[in-house]
C-alpha positions as CSV (number, residue, x, y, z in Angstrom):
1,M,26.2,-3.9,-2.9
2,E,22.6,-2.9,-3.9
3,F,21.9,-0.8,-0.8
4,S,23.3,0.6,2.4
5,T,21.5,1.0,5.7
6,Y,22.2,3.2,8.7
7,T,20.5,4.3,12.0
8,L,20.4,7.8,13.3
9,P,20.9,8.4,17.1
10,N,17.2,9.1,17.5
11,G,16.2,5.7,16.1
12,I,15.2,6.8,12.5
13,R,16.6,4.2,10.1
14,G,17.8,5.0,6.6
15,I,18.4,3.0,3.4
16,H,20.1,4.2,0.3
17,R,20.9,2.8,-3.2
18,Q,23.4,4.5,-5.5
19,V,22.4,4.5,-9.2
20,R,23.6,6.3,-12.2
21,N,20.8,8.8,-12.9
22,T,20.3,12.5,-13.0
23,V,17.1,12.1,-10.9
24,A,16.9,11.4,-7.2
25,H,14.0,10.0,-5.1
26,C,13.6,10.0,-1.4
27,A,10.8,9.3,1.1
28,L,10.1,9.3,4.8
29,V,8.1,6.2,5.5
30,I,6.2,6.4,8.8
31,G,4.7,3.2,10.3
32,A,1.3,4.8,11.2
33,G,-1.9,4.6,9.2
34,S,-5.7,4.3,9.6
35,R,-5.2,1.0,11.5
36,D,-3.7,3.1,14.4
37,E,-6.7,5.4,14.8
38,H,-9.0,5.2,17.8
39,P,-12.7,4.8,16.9
40,A,-13.1,8.6,17.5
41,E,-10.3,9.3,15.1
42,Y,-11.4,7.5,11.9
43,G,-10.0,9.4,8.9
44,L,-7.5,11.3,11.0
45,A,-4.4,9.6,9.5
46,H,-5.4,10.6,6.0
47,L,-6.3,14.2,7.1
48,T,-2.8,14.4,8.7
49,E,-1.2,13.5,5.4
50,H,-3.1,16.3,3.7
51,A,-2.4,18.7,6.6
52,F,1.4,18.2,6.2
53,F,1.2,20.5,3.1
54,K,-0.6,23.3,4.9
55,G,2.3,25.2,6.5
56,T,5.2,24.7,8.9
57,E,7.0,26.9,11.5
58,R,9.2,28.1,8.6
59,R,6.9,28.0,5.6
60,K,3.4,29.0,4.5
61,A,1.4,26.5,2.5
62,W,2.2,28.0,-0.9
63,Q,6.0,27.9,0.1
64,V,5.7,24.2,0.9
65,N,4.1,23.5,-2.5
66,C,6.5,25.7,-4.5
67,R,9.8,24.7,-2.8
68,L,10.4,21.7,-5.1
69,E,8.0,22.6,-7.9
70,N,10.0,25.7,-8.7
71,L,13.0,23.4,-9.2
72,G,11.0,21.1,-11.5
73,G,10.7,18.5,-8.8
74,E,7.7,16.9,-7.1
75,L,6.5,16.5,-3.5
76,N,3.6,14.1,-2.6
77,A,2.3,11.8,0.1
78,F,-0.1,8.9,0.6
79,T,-1.7,7.0,3.4
80,T,-2.4,3.3,3.8
81,K,-3.9,1.3,6.6
82,E,-0.5,0.9,8.2
83,D,1.8,3.6,6.8
84,T,2.0,7.3,5.9
85,T,4.7,8.2,3.3
86,I,6.0,11.6,2.3
87,H,8.1,11.4,-0.9
88,A,9.9,13.6,-3.3
89,T,11.5,13.5,-6.7
90,T,14.2,16.0,-7.8
91,L,17.4,16.4,-9.8
92,K,20.2,14.8,-7.9
93,G,21.7,18.2,-7.1
94,D,18.5,19.1,-5.2
95,F,18.4,16.0,-3.0
96,A,19.3,17.9,0.1
97,K,16.5,20.4,-0.5
98,A,14.0,17.6,-0.8
99,A,15.2,15.9,2.4
100,E,15.0,19.3,4.3
101,L,11.5,19.9,3.1
102,I,10.3,16.4,4.1
103,A,11.8,16.9,7.5
104,D,10.2,20.3,7.8
105,I,6.7,19.1,7.1
106,A,7.0,15.9,9.1
107,F,8.3,17.5,12.3
108,R,7.4,21.2,12.1
109,S,3.9,21.4,10.5
110,T,1.6,23.8,12.3
111,F,-1.7,22.4,11.1
112,P,-3.5,25.8,11.0
113,D,-7.2,25.4,11.5
114,R,-8.1,27.9,8.7
115,E,-6.1,25.8,6.2
116,L,-7.6,22.5,7.6
117,E,-11.2,23.7,7.1
118,R,-10.4,24.3,3.4
119,E,-8.6,20.9,3.1
120,K,-11.5,19.1,4.6
121,E,-13.7,20.2,1.7
122,V,-11.1,18.7,-0.6
123,I,-11.2,15.3,1.2
124,V,-15.1,15.4,1.1
125,D,-14.8,15.8,-2.6
126,E,-12.4,12.8,-2.6
127,I,-14.9,10.8,-0.6
128,N,-17.7,11.7,-3.1
129,T,-15.4,10.7,-6.0
130,Y,-15.1,7.2,-4.4
131,K,-18.8,6.9,-3.9
132,D,-19.3,7.7,-7.6
133,S,-17.0,4.9,-8.6
134,P,-18.4,1.4,-7.7
135,A,-15.2,-0.3,-8.8
136,D,-13.3,1.6,-6.1
137,L,-16.0,1.7,-3.5
138,I,-16.6,-2.1,-3.5
139,Y,-12.9,-2.7,-2.5
140,D,-13.2,-0.5,0.5
141,T,-16.6,-2.0,1.5
142,F,-15.4,-5.5,1.1
143,E,-12.3,-4.9,3.2
144,D,-14.4,-3.2,5.9
145,M,-16.6,-6.3,6.0
146,L,-13.7,-8.7,5.9
147,F,-12.0,-7.1,8.9
148,E,-15.2,-6.1,10.8
149,G,-14.6,-5.7,14.5
150,S,-10.9,-4.9,13.8
151,E,-8.7,-1.8,13.5
152,L,-8.3,-2.7,9.8
153,G,-12.1,-2.7,9.3
154,H,-12.7,1.0,8.5
155,N,-12.2,3.2,5.5
156,I,-9.0,5.2,5.3
157,L,-10.8,8.4,4.2
158,G,-13.2,8.3,7.1
159,R,-16.7,9.8,7.2
160,K,-17.7,13.4,6.4
161,T,-19.4,14.0,9.8
162,S,-16.4,12.9,11.9
163,L,-13.9,14.7,9.5
164,M,-15.5,18.0,10.3
165,R,-14.8,17.6,14.0
166,Y,-11.1,17.4,13.7
167,D,-8.7,20.3,14.3
168,G,-5.0,21.0,14.6
169,Q,-5.0,19.8,18.2
170,A,-6.5,16.4,17.2
171,I,-3.8,16.0,14.6
172,R,-1.0,16.9,17.0
173,A,-2.3,14.4,19.5
174,F,-2.5,11.7,16.8
175,T,1.0,12.3,15.5
176,A,2.5,12.5,19.0
177,R,1.1,9.0,19.7
178,T,1.8,7.3,16.4
179,H,4.6,9.2,14.5
180,T,7.5,8.0,16.7
181,T,11.1,7.9,15.5
182,D,11.3,4.1,16.0
183,Q,8.6,3.8,13.3
184,M,10.3,5.9,10.7
185,V,12.6,5.1,7.7
186,F,14.2,7.6,5.4
187,S,14.7,5.9,2.0
188,S,16.7,7.4,-0.9
189,I,18.0,6.5,-4.3
190,G,20.2,8.6,-6.6
191,N,23.7,9.1,-8.0
192,F,25.5,9.9,-4.8
193,S,27.2,7.8,-2.2
194,A,25.6,6.2,0.9
195,K,27.9,8.4,3.0
196,T,26.4,11.5,1.4
197,A,22.8,10.2,1.9
198,E,23.5,9.5,5.6
199,A,25.0,12.9,6.1
200,V,22.0,14.6,4.6
201,A,19.6,12.5,6.6
202,A,21.6,13.3,9.8
203,R,21.6,17.0,9.0
204,Y,17.8,17.2,8.8
205,F,16.4,14.3,10.7
206,A,18.7,13.7,13.7
207,S,17.5,16.8,15.6
208,Q,14.1,15.2,16.1
209,P,13.9,13.9,19.7
210,A,13.9,10.1,20.0
211,S,10.5,8.5,20.7
212,Q,9.1,5.0,20.9
213,R,5.7,3.6,20.1
214,G,3.7,3.0,23.3
215,F,1.1,0.7,22.0
216,V,0.8,-2.7,20.2
217,R,-1.6,-3.2,17.3
218,A,-4.4,-5.6,18.2
219,A,-4.8,-8.8,16.3
220,P,-7.7,-8.9,13.8
221,A,-11.0,-10.3,14.9
222,P,-11.7,-13.9,13.9
223,Y,-12.6,-14.3,10.2
224,R,-16.1,-15.3,9.2
225,A,-17.0,-15.8,5.6
226,F,-20.0,-13.8,4.2
227,E,-22.0,-13.3,1.1
228,K,-23.8,-10.1,0.5
229,T,-25.6,-8.4,-2.4
230,V,-26.2,-4.6,-2.4
231,S,-28.5,-2.8,-4.8
232,K,-26.6,0.1,-6.2
233,H,-28.6,0.5,-9.4
234,T,-25.4,0.5,-11.4
235,H,-25.2,-0.2,-15.2
236,Q,-23.0,-3.3,-14.5
237,T,-22.7,-5.8,-11.7
238,H,-19.5,-5.4,-9.7
239,C,-18.3,-8.3,-7.6
240,I,-15.4,-9.1,-5.3
241,I,-14.6,-12.7,-4.1
242,G,-11.9,-12.8,-1.5
243,S,-10.6,-13.9,1.9
244,R,-8.1,-13.2,4.6
245,A,-4.5,-14.1,3.7
246,F,-1.0,-14.2,5.1
247,G,0.8,-11.3,6.8
248,I,3.9,-9.6,5.4
249,S,6.3,-11.5,7.5
250,E,5.1,-15.0,6.7
251,D,7.1,-17.3,4.4
252,R,3.9,-18.4,2.7
253,R,3.5,-14.8,1.4
254,L,5.7,-15.5,-1.6
255,P,3.9,-18.7,-2.9
256,L,0.6,-16.9,-2.4
257,A,1.8,-13.9,-4.4
258,L,2.8,-16.3,-7.3
259,V,-0.5,-18.1,-7.1
260,T,-2.4,-14.8,-7.2
261,N,-0.4,-13.7,-10.2
262,I,-1.2,-16.9,-12.0
263,L,-4.8,-16.6,-11.2
264,G,-5.4,-13.0,-12.1
265,G,-2.3,-11.0,-12.5
266,P,-1.7,-8.2,-15.0
267,C,-0.8,-10.4,-17.9
268,A,-3.3,-11.3,-20.6
269,N,-2.6,-15.0,-20.1
270,S,-3.7,-15.1,-16.5
271,L,-6.2,-17.9,-15.8
272,L,-9.2,-15.6,-15.1
273,N,-8.5,-13.3,-18.1
274,V,-8.3,-16.3,-20.4
275,V,-11.4,-18.1,-19.2
276,V,-13.7,-15.2,-18.4
277,R,-12.7,-12.6,-21.0
278,E,-10.9,-14.2,-23.9
279,K,-12.8,-17.5,-24.2
280,N,-16.2,-16.3,-23.1
281,G,-16.3,-12.5,-23.6
282,L,-18.0,-12.0,-20.3
283,S,-16.0,-9.2,-18.7
284,Y,-13.8,-6.4,-19.8
285,N,-12.1,-6.1,-16.3
286,I,-11.2,-9.0,-14.2
287,E,-8.2,-9.2,-11.8
288,A,-6.8,-10.8,-8.7
289,S,-4.7,-9.1,-6.0
290,Y,-3.0,-9.9,-2.8
291,T,-2.3,-7.2,-0.2
292,P,-0.3,-8.3,2.9
293,Y,-0.5,-6.4,6.2
294,G,1.7,-6.8,9.3
295,D,-0.2,-9.8,10.7
296,T,-2.8,-10.6,8.1
297,G,-3.6,-9.9,4.5
298,I,-6.3,-10.0,1.8
299,V,-6.8,-11.8,-1.5
300,A,-9.4,-10.3,-3.7
301,I,-10.8,-11.2,-7.1
302,Y,-12.7,-8.4,-8.8
303,F,-14.8,-8.3,-11.9
304,S,-17.5,-6.2,-13.6
305,S,-19.9,-7.5,-16.1
306,D,-23.4,-7.1,-17.6
307,H,-25.9,-8.1,-15.0
308,G,-26.9,-11.2,-16.9
309,N,-23.3,-12.5,-17.1
310,A,-22.4,-12.2,-13.4
311,E,-23.4,-15.7,-12.3
312,Q,-21.5,-17.3,-15.1
313,C,-18.4,-15.3,-14.2
314,I,-18.7,-16.4,-10.6
315,E,-19.0,-20.1,-11.7
316,L,-15.9,-19.8,-13.9
317,I,-13.9,-18.1,-11.1
318,E,-14.9,-20.8,-8.6
319,G,-13.8,-23.4,-11.1
320,Q,-10.4,-21.9,-11.4
321,L,-10.1,-21.6,-7.6
322,H,-11.0,-25.3,-7.2
323,K,-8.4,-26.3,-9.8
324,L,-5.6,-24.4,-8.1
325,R,-6.6,-26.0,-4.8
326,T,-6.6,-29.5,-6.1
327,V,-4.5,-29.9,-9.2
328,P,-0.8,-29.1,-8.9
329,L,0.8,-27.2,-11.8
330,T,2.9,-29.3,-14.2
331,A,6.6,-28.7,-14.3
332,R,6.2,-26.7,-17.5
333,Q,3.4,-24.6,-16.1
334,L,5.3,-23.9,-12.9
335,S,8.5,-22.9,-14.8
336,M,6.6,-20.5,-17.1
337,A,4.8,-19.0,-14.1
338,K,8.1,-18.4,-12.3
339,K,9.7,-16.8,-15.3
340,Q,6.8,-14.5,-15.8
341,F,6.7,-13.5,-12.2
342,I,10.5,-12.9,-12.0
343,A,10.3,-10.8,-15.2
344,Q,7.5,-8.7,-13.7
345,L,9.5,-8.1,-10.5
346,A,12.6,-7.2,-12.6
347,I,10.6,-4.7,-14.7
348,S,9.0,-3.1,-11.7
349,S,12.4,-2.7,-10.0
350,E,13.5,-0.6,-13.0
351,S,11.4,2.2,-11.6
352,N,13.8,3.8,-9.1
353,E,10.9,5.5,-7.3
354,S,9.1,2.2,-6.8
355,Y,12.3,0.5,-5.7
356,M,13.0,3.3,-3.2
357,L,9.5,3.2,-1.7
358,G,9.6,-0.6,-1.5
359,A,13.0,-0.6,0.2
360,G,11.8,1.9,2.8
361,K,8.8,-0.3,3.6
362,S,10.9,-3.4,3.8
363,L,13.4,-1.8,6.2
364,L,10.5,-0.5,8.3
365,V,8.8,-3.9,8.6
366,H,11.7,-6.4,8.3
367,D,14.6,-4.3,9.4
368,G,16.3,-5.4,6.3
369,I,15.8,-6.0,2.6
370,D,16.5,-8.8,0.2
371,T,18.4,-8.1,-3.0
372,M,16.5,-8.7,-6.2
373,E,18.7,-11.8,-6.8
374,Q,17.7,-13.2,-3.4
375,V,14.0,-12.6,-4.2
376,Y,14.5,-14.4,-7.6
377,A,16.2,-17.3,-5.9
378,K,13.3,-17.7,-3.5
379,V,10.8,-17.7,-6.4
380,R,12.8,-20.3,-8.3
381,A,12.8,-22.5,-5.2
382,L,9.0,-22.7,-5.0
383,T,7.3,-26.0,-5.6
384,A,4.0,-26.9,-7.2
385,R,3.0,-28.5,-3.9
386,Q,3.6,-25.2,-2.0
387,L,1.3,-23.4,-4.4
388,T,-1.4,-25.9,-4.0
389,E,-1.2,-25.8,-0.2
390,V,-1.5,-22.1,0.0
391,A,-4.3,-22.1,-2.5
392,E,-6.2,-24.7,-0.4
393,E,-5.7,-22.7,2.8
394,V,-6.7,-19.3,1.4
395,F,-9.2,-20.1,-1.4
396,S,-11.3,-22.7,0.5
397,D,-13.5,-20.3,2.5
398,M,-14.1,-17.2,0.3
399,S,-16.4,-14.3,0.9
400,R,-18.4,-12.5,-1.7
401,L,-19.8,-9.0,-2.2
402,I,-21.9,-7.9,-5.2
403,Y,-23.0,-4.5,-6.3
404,K,-25.9,-4.6,-8.8
């Protein structure tokens, strides 16, 4: 069996995979992100992630940071629009120490205001870093516009002015409302049994009182395509062409993921890389991505180029989109695309940390997880017609944002 699952009495779910390795990985995945912020709380989910490291009832900030580092391990966290994840990597013998530390900062952080004031300056620097990187900034701006009027339509980092207003009380109110035990999964992978993993999780997580989410995420506002050009006085033109897409629970998610990979995945033979970069030398960086959320998603094609080449790049991209919408792949093309995609999935699953994080997210959203063989079988079953249909649905009404 690839994995084992369990549920603690307070509703926290767990998933474990036993592998032969000297290194163990674990994470607490919390189903709360920037999408769950009220308008007066923008940026608070991300600040909370940073604040987890600033001291608990048992530890000072430096003790939190040194607990695993002194053992050669790592502790980190990240925030998305829908999740907050605290994760650790240690030698397998230190797995229990990592689980205890994650539980301590997730449930007993004190969020001291003096530490928060210093950390706000760090986040301001992070915000400024994004503003200095048009390739990063354009993604956030595009997504804000794509989901305008929705909870998804604001930047995870928040704004400097609102950030400065938040204190420990604001964080405690946010976590009390959103960090409920029914929205938590403890995921682990390492060379120890599922029984051991569950016992460790129970020791450190089961004492947290049970709690349930008291709100439902609102559906995104209706989609309206747009085209906008912003003068940024950059050395290059940066452009995103994209649209809304399918949510994480929809069956059409898999054919769209394959189509997006064919269009502009990481391989050098993706359609966009071949036609824009290899054949015409118009862009060093061109890619396509698909990000699913709970009830919606986003497909985005990004490129940067010299100002004089941007229009030709857009024409070539639109040509490839039209072809995917109207001309089914041949049997040979489809077979090669499936083999490539399956190989990429297999290679990515070789990273135990990535597998562990993905398993935790899957259990949180789907209350289960497909084995890799089940995923491969679903990919092999896809038809050329399915790919054309999802391409027609998603690529027929694209929006565009240009920085120049």
